[in-house]
C-alpha positions in Angstrom: -18.3 9.3 -31.3 -18.2 7.2 -28.3 -19.2 7.7 -24.7 -17.7 7.1 -21.6 -19.2 7.3 -17.9 -18.1 9.8 -16.0 -17.8 9.5 -12.2 -20.2 11.6 -11.5 -22.8 9.8 -13.7 -22.6 11.7 -16.6 -21.4 10.9 -20.3 -18.3 12.6 -21.9 -18.1 12.2 -25.8 -15.0 11.0 -26.6 -12.8 11.9 -29.7 -10.7 8.1 -30.3 -13.3 6.9 -31.9 -15.2 9.2 -33.5 -15.8 8.7 -37.2 -13.6 10.6 -39.7 -16.8 12.2 -41.3 -18.3 13.9 -38.1 -15.2 15.8 -37.2 -13.7 17.2 -40.6 -12.5 19.9 -39.0 -9.5 17.9 -36.8 -9.1 15.5 -39.8 -8.2 18.1 -41.8 -6.1 19.8 -39.2 -4.1 16.3 -38.4 -3.3 15.9 -41.9 -1.8 19.2 -41.5 -0.1 18.9 -38.7 1.1 15.2 -38.4 4.1 14.9 -39.8 4.4 11.7 -42.6 4.4 8.2 -40.7 3.4 9.6 -37.8 6.6 11.0 -36.4 7.4 14.6 -35.5 8.2 17.5 -37.4 11.1 18.1 -39.5 12.5 21.0 -38.3 13.2 22.6 -42.0 16.9 23.7 -42.6 18.1 23.8 -39.5 18.8 20.9 -36.6 17.6 17.5 -36.1 13.6 16.4 -36.3 12.3 16.9 -32.6 12.6 14.1 -30.6 9.6 11.4 -30.7 7.0 11.7 -27.8 5.7 8.3 -26.0 1.9 7.9 -26.2 0.9 5.9 -22.8 0.4 7.1 -19.7 1.3 4.5 -16.8 -1.6 3.8 -14.7 -2.6 5.5 -11.8 -2.4 3.5 -8.8 -5.6 3.4 -6.2 -3.6 5.5 -3.6 -6.4 7.9 -2.5 -3.3 11.0 -2.6 -3.4 10.4 -6.2 -6.7 11.3 -6.8 -6.0 15.2 -5.6 -3.5 17.3 -6.8 -0.8 18.4 -4.8 -0.2 21.9 -5.6 -2.0 25.1 -6.2 -4.9 24.5 -8.0 -5.3 20.5 -8.0 -8.9 20.7 -8.2 -8.9 16.7 -8.6 -6.0 15.9 -10.4 -4.2 12.3 -10.3 -0.7 12.6 -9.1 0.7 12.3 -12.9 4.0 11.1 -12.5 2.4 8.1 -9.9 4.7 5.8 -10.9 8.3 4.6 -10.5 9.6 7.7 -11.8 7.3 9.8 -9.1 8.1 8.0 -5.9 11.8 8.4 -7.1 11.1 12.1 -7.1 9.4 12.5 -4.1 12.2 10.1 -2.6 14.4 12.6 -3.4 12.7 15.5 -2.6 12.2 14.4 0.7 15.8 13.1 1.6 17.5 16.3 -0.4 18.9 14.3 -3.1 19.8 16.7 -5.5 22.9 15.3 -7.4 23.4 16.6 -10.6 23.3 12.8 -12.7 20.2 11.7 -9.8 18.0 15.0 -10.1 14.8 15.5 -7.9 13.0 14.9 -10.4 13.8 11.5 -10.9 16.0 8.2 -10.2 20.0 8.4 -10.6 21.2 8.2 -13.9 23.1 5.2 -14.5 26.7 5.0 -14.9 25.8 3.3 -19.0 24.2 6.6 -19.7 20.4 7.4 -20.6 17.7 4.8 -19.8 16.4 3.3 -22.6 13.3 4.2 -23.4 10.1 1.6 -23.4 8.0 1.4 -26.4 5.1 3.5 -26.5 1.9 2.2 -25.8 -1.2 3.2 -27.2 -3.8 4.7 -24.6 -5.3 7.7 -26.4 -2.6 10.9 -25.4 -2.0 12.5 -28.3 2.1 12.3 -28.7 3.9 16.3 -27.6 5.1 17.7 -31.0 1.7 16.3 -32.5 -0.1 18.2 -30.0 1.4 21.1 -30.3 1.4 21.0 -33.9 -2.3 20.5 -34.1 -3.1 23.4 -31.8 -1.2 25.4 -33.7 -3.2 24.2 -36.9 -6.5 24.3 -35.5 -5.4 27.9 -34.7 -4.7 29.3 -38.2 -8.1 27.7 -39.6 -9.9 29.6 -37.2 -8.0 32.9 -37.6 -9.9 36.1 -36.4 -11.2 38.1 -38.8 -9.2 41.5 -39.5 -10.4 45.0 -38.2 -8.1 48.3 -39.4 -7.1 50.7 -36.7 -5.0 53.6 -36.9 -1.3 53.7 -36.8 -1.2 55.1 -33.2 -3.0 51.8 -32.1 -1.6 49.0 -33.8 1.7 49.1 -32.2 2.2 45.2 -30.6 -0.7 44.3 -33.1 0.1 41.6 -35.7 -0.7 42.3 -39.4 -3.8 40.9 -40.7 -2.4 41.1 -44.5 0.4 42.3 -46.1 1.9 45.5 -45.9 2.4 46.9 -49.5 3.6 50.2 -50.8 1.0 53.0 -51.2 3.7 55.1 -53.2 7.8 55.0 -54.5 10.0 55.2 -51.7 11.9 58.0 -51.7 8.8 59.5 -54.2 11.1 61.7 -56.3 14.4 62.2 -56.1 16.3 63.9 -52.9 19.3 65.1 -51.4 21.1 62.4 -49.2 23.6 65.2 -47.8 23.5 69.0 -47.3 25.9 70.7 -49.9 25.6 71.6 -53.4 23.2 70.3 -56.0 25.6 70.6 -59.7 24.8 70.3 -62.9 28.2 68.5 -65.3 31.5 69.3 -64.5 32.9 71.4 -62.3 33.8 74.3 -61.2 30.4 75.4 -61.1 29.0 79.1 -60.9 27.2 79.4 -57.8 23.5 80.2 -58.3 22.8 83.5 -56.0 20.4 84.0 -53.3 18.7 80.4 -53.5 18.2 77.4 -51.0 16.7 74.4 -51.8 15.3 72.9 -48.5 13.0 69.8 -47.9 9.3 70.1 -47.9 9.7 72.8 -50.7 8.3 72.8 -54.4 9.5 71.8 -57.4 13.0 74.0 -57.5 13.9 75.4 -60.6 16.0 73.8 -63.1 19.9 73.8 -63.1 21.6 74.7 -66.1 25.1 73.2 -67.3 28.2 74.2 -65.2 25.9 75.7 -62.1 25.6 75.1 -58.4 22.7 75.7 -55.7 22.8 75.4 -51.8 20.8 72.2 -50.7 19.5 70.8 -47.6 19.3 66.6 -46.7 15.6 65.4 -47.8 15.6 68.7 -50.0 14.0 67.5 -54.1 16.5 67.4 -56.6 16.2 70.4 -59.2 15.7 69.3 -62.8 19.0 68.3 -65.3 21.4 68.3 -61.7 24.1 65.1 -61.7 25.0 65.2 -58.4 25.1 66.4 -54.8 28.8 67.7 -53.7 28.8 67.5 -49.5 29.6 71.0 -48.1 32.6 69.9 -46.9 34.1 68.3 -50.0 33.5 71.8 -51.9 35.0 75.6 -51.5 34.0 78.4 -52.8 36.4 81.3 -54.4 36.3 85.0 -52.2 33.7 86.0 -54.3 31.4 83.1 -53.7 30.6 83.2 -57.2 32.7 79.9 -58.0 32.4 76.6 -56.7 35.3 74.0 -56.8 35.2 70.4 -55.4 37.8 69.3 -53.4 37.6 65.5 -54.8 36.3 63.7 -57.8 32.5 64.2 -58.5 30.7 61.2 -59.8 27.2 60.9 -61.6 24.4 60.6 -59.2 26.8 60.7 -56.2 24.6 61.4 -52.8 21.1 61.6 -54.6 18.9 59.4 -53.4 16.3 58.1 -56.4 13.1 57.6 -56.7 11.8 54.4 -55.4 15.1 53.8 -54.3 13.7 51.5 -51.5 10.8 50.3 -53.3 8.1 50.7 -55.8 4.0 52.0 -55.1 2.5 48.5 -55.3 6.0 46.4 -53.5 4.8 43.9 -51.0 6.7 45.3 -48.0 5.9 42.9 -45.0 3.6 40.1 -44.8 0.7 39.1 -42.9 1.7 37.9 -39.5 4.1 40.5 -39.2 4.0 42.0 -35.6 3.8 45.8 -35.4 7.0 47.2 -34.2 8.1 51.2 -34.1 9.9 50.2 -36.9 7.0 49.1 -38.6 4.9 51.7 -37.9 7.3 54.2 -39.0 7.8 52.1 -42.5 3.7 51.5 -42.5 3.6 56.1 -42.5 6.3 56.3 -45.0 4.7 54.0 -47.4 1.4 56.2 -47.0 -0.8 54.3 -44.5 -2.9 56.0 -41.9 -4.6 52.9 -40.9 -3.4 49.5 -40.6 -5.2 45.5 -40.8 -4.6 44.1 -37.8 -6.0 41.0 -36.3 -7.7 41.9 -33.1 -6.0 40.1 -29.4 -7.8 36.7 -29.0 -9.9 37.3 -26.2 -9.7 35.1 -23.2 -11.6 33.8 -19.9 -9.1 32.3 -17.3 -11.4 29.9 -14.7 -9.3 28.8 -12.1 -11.5 25.7 -10.5 -10.5 24.3 -7.0 -12.6 24.3 -3.2 -8.9 24.3 -1.7 -7.6 27.8 -3.1 -7.0 31.2 -1.0 -6.5 34.3 -2.6 -4.4 35.8 0.7 -2.8 34.7 3.8 -1.3 31.6 4.5 -2.1 27.7 4.0 -4.3 26.6 6.7 -6.2 23.8 7.5 -6.1 21.9 4.4 -6.3 25.1 2.0 -3.5 26.6 -0.2 -2.8 29.6 -2.2 -3.7 29.7 -5.5 -0.6 30.4 -7.9 -2.4 30.4 -11.5 -4.8 33.2 -10.8 -2.0 35.7 -10.4 0.1 34.1 -12.9 -2.1 32.6 -16.0 -3.4 36.4 -16.8 -0.4 38.1 -16.9 1.1 34.9 -19.1 -1.8 34.9 -21.9 -1.4 38.8 -22.3 2.4 38.0 -23.0 1.7 35.6 -25.6 -0.7 38.6 -27.1 -4.5 38.3 -26.0 -6.9 40.4 -23.9 -7.7 38.6 -20.8 -11.2 39.7 -20.4 -11.7 38.2 -16.9 -10.3 35.9 -14.2 -12.7 34.6 -12.1 -12.7 31.6 -9.3 -15.3 29.3 -9.5 -14.3 26.5 -7.1 -15.5 22.6 -7.7 -19.0 23.5 -8.9 -20.0 21.8 -12.2 -23.1 24.2 -12.6 -21.1 27.6 -12.3 -18.6 26.2 -14.7 -21.2 25.1 -17.5 -23.3 28.4 -16.8 -19.3 30.2 -17.4 -18.3 28.3 -20.4 -21.7 28.5 -22.2 -22.0 32.2 -21.4 -18.8 33.5 -22.2 -18.0 36.0 -25.2 -14.2 34.9 -25.1 -12.3 33.5 -28.3 -10.8 30.7 -25.5 -11.8 29.6 -22.2 -9.2 28.5 -20.3 -10.0 26.5 -17.6 -7.4 25.3 -14.2 -7.7 21.7 -12.9 -10.5 19.7 -13.4 -9.3 17.9 -16.4 -8.7 14.2 -14.9 -11.5 12.2 -13.5 -11.7 12.7 -10.0 -14.7 13.1 -7.8 -14.6 16.8 -8.5 -13.3 17.2 -11.7 -15.8 18.4 -14.1 -14.4 19.3 -17.2 -15.2 16.6 -19.4 -19.0 16.5 -18.0 -19.6 20.0 -18.5 -18.1 19.9 -21.8 -19.8 17.2 -23.3 -22.9 18.6 -21.6 -22.3 21.8 -23.5 -22.2 20.3 -26.8 -18.3 20.7 -27.1 -15.9 18.1 -29.4 -12.5 17.2 -28.0 -10.1 17.7 -30.3 -6.8 17.4 -27.7 -7.9 14.9 -24.4 -4.3 14.6 -22.7 -0.7 14.7 -24.3 2.2 12.5 -23.6 4.1 14.6 -21.6 5.4 15.1 -18.1 4.4 17.2 -16.2 0.5 17.9 -17.4 -0.5 15.2 -19.6 -4.1 15.4 -18.3 -4.4 19.0 -20.7 -7.0 19.0 -23.3 -8.3 21.2 -26.1 -11.9 21.7 -27.0 -14.2 23.5 -30.1 -17.1 24.8 -28.0 -20.3 24.9 -29.9 -20.0 28.5 -31.7 -22.4 31.1 -30.7 -23.7 33.9 -32.9 -23.7 37.3 -33.8 -20.1 36.9 -33.6 -19.4 40.9 -35.4 -16.9 41.5 -38.0 -13.7 41.6 -35.4 -14.4 38.2 -34.0 -14.0 34.5 -35.5 -16.9 32.2 -35.0 -14.8 29.7 -33.5 -14.5 29.1 -29.6 -12.4 27.0 -27.7 -11.3 25.8 -24.7 -8.0 24.7 -22.8 -8.1 22.3 -20.1 -5.3 23.1 -18.1 -4.1 20.7 -15.2 -3.9 21.9 -11.7 -0.8 21.5 -10.5 1.6 24.6 -11.3 4.0 23.7 -13.9 1.9 21.4 -15.6 0.0 24.5 -16.0 2.5 26.0 -17.8 3.3 23.0 -19.8 -0.2 22.9 -20.6 -0.2 27.0 -21.9 3.3 26.4 -23.3 1.9 23.0 -25.4 -1.3 24.0 -26.2 -2.1 27.6 -25.4 0.1 29.3 -26.7 0.4 27.5 -30.6 -3.6 28.1 -30.7 -3.6 31.9 -29.8 -0.4 32.7 -32.1 -2.7 30.4 -34.8 -5.3 32.7 -33.9 -3.2 35.9 -34.4 -2.3 34.5 -37.7 1.4 33.8 -36.8 3.1 30.3 -37.8 4.6 28.7 -34.7 7.6 29.1 -33.4 10.2 27.5 -35.2 11.8 24.9 -32.7 15.5 24.9 -32.0 18.1 22.7 -30.3 21.0 23.8 -27.7 23.2 21.1 -26.1 22.8 20.3 -22.3 24.5 20.3 -19.7 25.3 16.9 -18.4 22.8 13.7 -18.1 19.2 14.5 -17.9 16.8 12.4 -16.6 13.9 11.3 -19.2 10.3 9.7 -18.9 10.0 6.4 -20.0 7.7 7.0 -22.4 6.4 10.1 -22.5 8.5 13.7 -23.4 9.3 15.5 -20.1 10.1 19.5 -19.9 12.5 20.4 -17.7 13.4 24.4 -16.7 16.6 25.0 -17.7 19.0 28.4 -17.9 21.5 28.7 -20.6 25.2 28.9 -19.5 27.8 29.1 -21.8 25.7 27.7 -24.8 24.5 24.9 -22.9 21.2 24.1 -20.8 22.0 23.9 -17.6 18.5 22.0 -16.0 17.6 23.6 -12.7 15.9 21.9 -9.9 12.3 21.9 -8.2 11.1 20.8 -11.8 7.7 18.9 -10.0 4.6 19.3 -11.1 3.6 21.0 -8.4 6.2 23.5 -8.1 7.0 26.9 -9.8 10.5 27.7 -8.4 12.7 26.3 -10.9 10.1 27.6 -13.7 10.4 31.4 -11.7 14.4 31.1 -12.1 14.4 29.3 -16.2 15.2 30.8 -19.5 12.7 28.8 -20.5 11.6 24.8 -20.5 13.7 22.1 -22.3 11.9 19.1 -24.3 13.5 15.6 -22.6 12.6 12.8 -25.1 11.7 9.8 -24.0 14.8 7.5 -21.8 16.6 11.0 -21.5 19.5 12.5 -22.9 23.1 12.0 -22.1 25.6 15.1 -21.8 26.1 17.0 -24.8 22.8 15.9 -26.3 20.5 18.4 -28.0 17.3 19.5 -26.7 14.4 21.1 -28.3 13.8 24.6 -26.5 10.6 26.3 -25.8 11.7 29.9 -24.6 8.9 32.0 -22.1 6.8 35.1 -23.9 9.6 37.4 -21.7 13.4 38.3 -22.4 15.2 36.7 -19.6 16.9 38.9 -17.2 17.0 36.7 -13.9 20.6 37.6 -12.4 22.7 34.8 -12.5 23.2 34.4 -8.6 19.5 34.3 -7.6 19.2 31.1 -9.5 23.0 29.6 -8.7 20.6 27.2 -5.9 18.2 25.8 -8.3 20.8 23.5 -10.8 20.8 20.4 -10.7 
């Protein structure tokens, strides 16, 4: 594994020239996740394949302003869109240029249509679709070991093993209706003083030509041939003889044993989220406990000396937008957030926190680039971590990374022996990009869940794209189309706060009606349409 000098004199291992023999886990994961020919994964039985993502990052200019992030949680990030596109975005925001076809996120569209994407260069950044697939595969290979919990504690968890029926359902022939159990053709002699109720023992057999009252769910008496609903029958004046008001069919309104399933049938696969309905099925099938995958334990480390936790920004200090956001976001993804800690720009504190953490996943914000106080890479090198993904060809958020931390001892039966670190950029929307690109697929894998099946929706109007990289744009659904929102710059949250999700714009952009891959947010959309109307591009 090669080493790269960092500004502080430390060296960080680079995965780009690592011998295959020294990283079998990554090689296996990439071989499994990457589609043939290095292209984007093909969506089976659905919309067309995901757009190809560029792999290069444009050189960052020497302007000192580009060495610090311009939003909350910066911690020394380069201005990741500091190129022609970024300059156009900044000028558009300053001038108030929010045209539909010349958005605040980039230059105006040409009348000829979407810009032609530039030929991707190879500078080590992982293509966006490949990064998501690789993170998912890595998570699945390190899935957390299952534990057994009572039914009442399983709600919202993920089945660690298939749900297999422990008995027939129903376990005996039962009545589907209140009425009369009858034997043979009618009319039937009514059996005196007897009603079969649910939960009672085995009833007496019925003789041919006789009937007995029966309740819904009650066990069918031996020799009964049908159930006649109460409203479809009448008795004579002496209540001695039962007559049917319509034809009676053999077996009608009887639920036969095993109608729903037989003992040993597979009811649900592993990886199913336990909903209230799943709890009901498990209970009916004979379960008192379920084998579930524990929630991945995540520790969040907020980096940056410039962050305030209260009050208004002042004297170069800004409010921390990521601290209040990241933990609840991870919880919505199924994680158990054990701590959110603010470390500032302190390399020693970061090293201590990373090496001492007992979490399955450590998630950092900021410090992933190569600025004077960007300590994540040197700390990972010192901690003996292996970089699995080191930057992704996506805007915003390309300085994101995924690393495998050194295994810990004494993991216990409920935890995975593998530990990971996801480094998010410090800019707020760039951090959201990292959550959806790396953290979500990794967490779903650790939970034993497949990555979300991508789908595509036509876009309203033209959408600006980066020349080489995938671009993630906040959007809302409108009339079965995607309507991109304003305020989608790396340091902005106004757009994503009003959005239904992020749309993946391929290099060069998309024309009117072009289909874009959709990344939904991990909560139901519920924003009133009037609240976001001013955010539309």
